[in-house]
C-alpha positions in Angstrom: -24.5 -17.6 5.2 -26.4 -15.6 7.7 -27.5 -12.0 7.4 -25.5 -11.7 11.0 -22.5 -12.6 9.2 -23.1 -10.0 6.6 -23.6 -7.5 9.2 -20.2 -8.1 11.1 -18.5 -7.7 7.9 -19.9 -4.3 7.1 -19.3 -3.4 10.8 -16.0 -4.4 10.3 -14.9 -2.1 7.5 -16.6 0.6 8.7 -14.8 0.4 12.2 -11.4 0.2 10.1 -12.2 3.1 7.8 -13.0 5.4 11.3 -10.3 4.2 13.1 -7.8 4.7 10.5 -9.2 8.2 10.2 -8.7 9.0 13.8 -5.3 7.4 14.0 -4.1 9.3 10.8 -5.6 12.5 12.0 -4.2 12.4 15.5 -0.7 11.2 14.3 -0.3 13.6 11.4 -0.9 16.6 13.7 1.5 15.4 16.4 4.1 14.7 13.5 3.8 18.1 12.0 4.6 19.9 15.3 8.3 18.4 15.3 9.0 19.5 12.0 8.6 16.8 9.4 8.3 17.2 5.5 4.8 16.6 3.5 6.4 13.7 2.0 7.8 12.1 4.5 4.7 12.5 6.4 3.1 10.9 3.7 5.7 7.8 3.6 5.5 7.2 7.4 2.8 8.8 9.4 -0.2 8.7 6.8 1.1 5.4 5.2 1.7 3.7 8.4 -1.5 4.9 9.7 -3.9 4.1 6.7 -1.8 0.7 6.7 -3.2 -0.2 10.1 -6.3 -2.1 8.7 -3.8 -4.3 7.1 -1.6 -4.8 9.7 -4.9 -5.8 12.2 -6.5 -7.9 9.7 -3.4 -9.9 8.9 -2.0 -10.3 12.2 -5.4 -11.2 13.6 -5.7 -13.8 10.5 -2.3 -15.1 11.1 -3.1 -15.9 14.8 -6.3 -17.4 13.9 -4.5 -19.8 11.5 -5.8 -18.2 8.1 -2.3 -17.8 6.8 -3.4 -17.6 3.2 -5.7 -14.5 4.2 -2.6 -12.9 5.8 -0.5 -13.0 2.8 -3.5 -12.3 0.0 -4.2 -9.2 2.3 -0.4 -7.8 2.0 -0.2 -8.6 -1.9 -3.8 -7.7 -3.0 -3.1 -4.4 -1.1 -0.2 -3.5 -2.3 -1.3 -4.1 -5.9 -4.6 -2.2 -5.0 -2.6 0.5 -3.8 -0.6 1.4 -7.1 -3.0 0.4 -9.7 -6.4 1.7 -8.2 -5.2 4.3 -5.7 -2.4 6.0 -7.9 -4.7 5.4 -10.8 -7.7 7.4 -9.8 -5.8 10.3 -7.9 -3.5 10.7 -11.4 -7.2 10.9 -13.4 -8.3 13.7 -10.8 -4.7 15.6 -11.3 -1.2 14.7 -12.4 0.8 14.0 -9.7 4.3 15.4 -8.9 6.8 13.0 -8.0 9.9 13.9 -5.7 13.2 12.9 -6.6 14.0 11.1 -3.2 10.8 8.6 -4.4 12.8 7.8 -7.7 16.3 7.7 -6.1 15.5 5.8 -2.6 11.6 5.0 -1.8 10.4 3.1 -5.1 13.9 0.8 -5.4 13.3 0.1 -1.6 9.4 -1.1 -2.5 10.7 -3.0 -5.2 13.6 -4.7 -3.2 11.3 -5.9 -0.3 8.5 -6.9 -2.8 11.4 -9.1 -4.3 12.6 -10.1 -0.9 9.2 -11.4 -0.1 9.2 -13.7 -3.3 12.6 -15.1 -2.4 11.9 -15.6 1.2 8.5 -17.4 0.3 10.1 -20.0 -2.1 10.6 -22.4 0.9 6.9 -22.6 1.5 6.7 -19.7 4.0 8.0 -16.4 5.6 9.1 -17.7 9.1 9.9 -16.1 12.4 13.5 -15.5 11.4 12.2 -13.5 8.1 9.7 -11.7 9.8 12.3 -9.9 12.3 14.5 -9.0 9.2 11.3 -7.4 7.9 10.6 -5.4 11.4 14.1 -4.6 11.5 14.5 -3.2 8.0 11.3 -0.9 8.9 12.8 0.4 11.9 16.1 1.2 10.1 14.0 2.7 6.9 11.8 4.9 9.6 14.7 6.2 11.1 16.5 7.2 8.2 13.6 8.9 6.6 12.7 11.0 10.0 16.4 12.0 10.8 17.0 12.9 7.2 13.9 15.0 7.0 14.3 16.8 10.1 17.6 17.9 9.0 16.5 18.9 5.5 13.6 21.3 7.1 16.1 22.6 9.5 18.2 23.7 6.8 15.2 25.2 4.6 14.4 27.3 8.0 18.0 28.4 8.3 18.0 29.8 5.0 14.5 31.1 4.6 12.6 33.7 6.8 11.7 32.7 10.1 7.9 31.8 10.5 6.1 32.3 13.5 5.8 29.1 15.1 2.6 27.3 16.4 3.0 25.4 19.9 0.5 22.8 20.2 -1.5 23.4 23.3 -2.0 20.7 26.0 -5.7 20.2 25.2 -4.7 19.8 21.7 -2.2 17.1 22.6 -4.8 15.3 24.7 -7.2 15.2 21.7 -4.6 14.1 19.4 -3.7 11.1 21.6 -7.4 10.2 22.3 -7.7 10.0 18.5 -4.9 7.8 18.1 -5.8 5.1 21.1 -9.6 5.4 19.9 -8.5 4.5 16.2 -6.2 1.5 17.3 -9.2 0.2 19.1 -11.4 0.4 16.5 -8.8 -1.0 14.2 -8.5 -3.9 16.6 -12.4 -4.9 16.8 -12.7 -4.0 12.9 -10.0 -6.5 12.1 -11.6 -9.2 13.8 -15.2 -8.5 12.6 -13.9 -8.4 9.0 -11.7 -11.7 9.2 -14.6 -13.4 10.7 -16.8 -12.3 8.1 -14.3 -12.8 4.9 -13.8 -16.5 6.3 -17.4 -16.8 6.2 -17.6 -15.5 2.8 -14.9 -17.9 1.7 -16.5 -21.1 3.1 -20.1 -20.0 1.8 -19.0 -19.1 -1.9 -16.5 -22.4 -1.9 -13.6 -19.4 -3.1 -10.0 -19.9 -1.3 -8.9 -17.5 1.5 -6.2 -16.2 -0.6 -8.6 -15.1 -3.4 -10.9 -13.3 -0.5 -7.7 -11.7 0.7 -6.8 -10.7 -2.7 -9.8 -9.1 -3.3 -12.4 -8.3 -0.8 -10.3 -8.1 2.3 -7.4 -6.4 0.5 -9.8 -3.5 -1.2 -11.6 -3.2 1.9 -8.5 -2.6 4.2 -7.2 -0.4 1.7 -10.0 2.3 2.0 -8.1 4.6 4.2 -5.5 4.8 1.6 -8.3 5.7 -1.1 -9.7 8.4 1.1 -6.3 9.8 2.2 -4.8 9.9 -1.5 -7.6 11.2 -3.3 -8.2 14.2 -0.7 -4.8 15.0 -0.9 -4.9 14.9 -4.6 -7.9 17.2 -4.6 -6.2 19.8 -1.9 -3.0 19.7 -4.2 -1.0 17.7 -1.5 0.4 15.7 -4.1 3.6 14.7 -2.2 1.4 13.2 0.6 -0.8 11.3 -2.4 2.0 9.6 -3.6 4.2 9.2 -0.6 1.2 7.7 1.2 0.8 5.0 -1.7 4.5 3.9 -1.6 5.1 4.2 2.1 1.8 2.0 2.5 3.5 -0.6 0.3 6.8 -0.7 2.2 5.2 -0.9 5.4 2.6 -3.5 4.2 5.6 -6.0 3.6 8.0 -5.1 6.3 5.6 -4.7 9.2 2.3 -6.3 8.4 4.0 -9.5 6.6 6.8 -9.3 9.3 4.8 -9.2 12.4 2.3 -11.5 10.9 5.1 -14.1 10.8 6.3 -13.2 14.4 3.1 -13.9 15.7 2.5 -17.4 14.3 4.5 -20.3 15.7 4.7 -21.7 11.8 5.0 -18.1 10.0 3.1 -17.1 7.4 2.7 -20.1 4.5 3.2 -19.0 1.1 1.6 -21.4 -1.4 2.8 -22.4 -4.7 0.0 -20.0 -6.2 1.2 -17.0 -4.5 4.9 -17.5 -5.9 3.9 -18.6 -9.5 1.4 -15.6 -10.0 0.5 -13.3 -7.4 3.5 -12.1 -5.8 5.3 -11.7 -9.0 2.5 -9.4 -9.8 3.0 -7.3 -6.8 6.8 -7.1 -7.8 6.0 -6.5 -11.6 3.8 -3.2 -10.3 6.0 -1.9 -8.0 9.0 -2.3 -10.9 6.4 -0.3 -13.2 6.3 2.6 -11.0 10.1 3.7 -11.9 9.5 4.5 -15.4 6.1 5.7 -14.8 7.5 8.1 -12.2 10.6 8.6 -14.3 8.8 10.1 -17.4 8.4 14.0 -16.7 8.7 13.5 -13.0 4.4 13.3 -12.9 2.3 10.7 -12.9 0.0 11.8 -16.1 -3.8 11.5 -16.7 -3.2 8.8 -19.2 -0.9 6.9 -16.9 -3.3 6.8 -14.3 -6.0 5.2 -16.7 -3.2 2.7 -17.6 -3.0 2.0 -13.7 -6.8 1.4 -13.6 -7.1 -0.6 -16.8 -4.5 -3.1 -15.4 -6.5 -3.4 -12.1 -9.4 -4.1 -14.0 -7.4 -6.7 -15.8 -5.8 -8.2 -12.5 -9.4 -8.3 -11.0 -11.0 -10.0 -13.9 -8.2 -12.6 -14.1 -8.6 -13.3 -10.3 -12.3 -14.0 -10.7 -12.0 -15.9 -13.8 -9.4 -18.2 -12.3 -11.2 -18.6 -9.1 -14.3 -20.1 -11.0 -12.3 -21.8 -13.6 -14.0 -20.2 -16.3 -13.8 -21.5 -19.8 -12.4 -18.2 -21.4 -9.2 -17.8 -18.7 -7.0 -19.5 -21.4 -7.9 -16.7 -24.2 -7.8 -14.0 -21.8 -4.4 -15.4 -20.5 -3.0 -15.3 -24.1 -4.4 -11.9 -24.9 -2.5 -10.6 -21.7 0.7 -12.5 -22.9 1.0 -11.4 -26.2 -1.0 -8.1 -26.9 -1.3 -6.3 -23.5 1.9 -6.7 -22.0 3.9 -6.1 -24.9 1.8 -2.9 -25.8 2.6 -1.4 -22.5 6.1 -2.1 -22.4 6.7 -0.6 -25.9 4.6 2.4 -24.5 6.4 3.0 -21.6 9.8 2.4 -23.4 8.8 5.4 -25.9 7.8 7.4 -22.8 11.1 7.0 -21.1 12.8 7.6 -24.3 11.1 11.1 -24.8 11.8 12.1 -21.2 15.6 11.4 -21.4 15.6 12.9 -24.8 13.7 16.1 -23.5 16.0 16.1 -20.2 19.3 16.1 -22.3 17.8 19.0 -24.4 17.1 21.2 -21.1 20.7 20.6 -19.9 22.5 21.7 -23.4 
């Protein structure tokens, strides 16, 4: 592995981060001008914009024949988004969870995660599966925007009308330049990142799936990290949580869907992904329901719980990749101690939340 390969990898990461920042900044300002709520901006514009690196990398990988990298990037990014990004954001400040997330968006995230596993049982996410995903994204996005604009209009009708700010032509041009420039940087960055990641996999003797689940997934999720942490710091908690949930939905429906459409054979799904990686993605999505439900917030201790599980998940991937002798002991500790303890803790928290809400209604 040469220094040039490492340089291209670093340049690819940098281009992805800068490109996503430009894309999100330009898109968010244009979206705000048409009257969309902060939660929906987080679920759509910010989420889709910060997920553009995953889209660029996975489509490029699928087009180049690195199917494991394309799938690993999506699955790894979804796990990273919930466990690490929400974990860090909640540790910084407890995150409020909107009711819409519990009623609609988190269940949709769970459904599309489970659908990925079901459609991959035959060994591939084919073109017809990809078309189904893309159609689902169009319907989901259209419904969100239509519902949000209706709610915002209703709120304006009952509240004191504020002076509206009409964006100038110059501002619109600047935003469009940011969007186009961001997309161009994402395309270049994805190409450099995929080339570097494949070189790393070859040099280290590590499978493309593991590289996609760890290095590439973390690298392409850096825009989500920056967006959610900054939103949490500034008190824009709807955007912080909506960004993660929306990104996960976008990763499956758009990234995996378009990746399968650009490859003649679709995206190959290995037995390892079916047996472990995709079920982990589903479990992480399901875990959001009880954690989001308790008190309508993600508390600091729940943020630390997410971070702990990401450390455990990454440790498992490394031990499994190098076939370490401690792997069996590590698996047994997870199965018989860590997972049951977490389930009991969450069950107690949910029970307390239900009891508290019942008392409040009396």
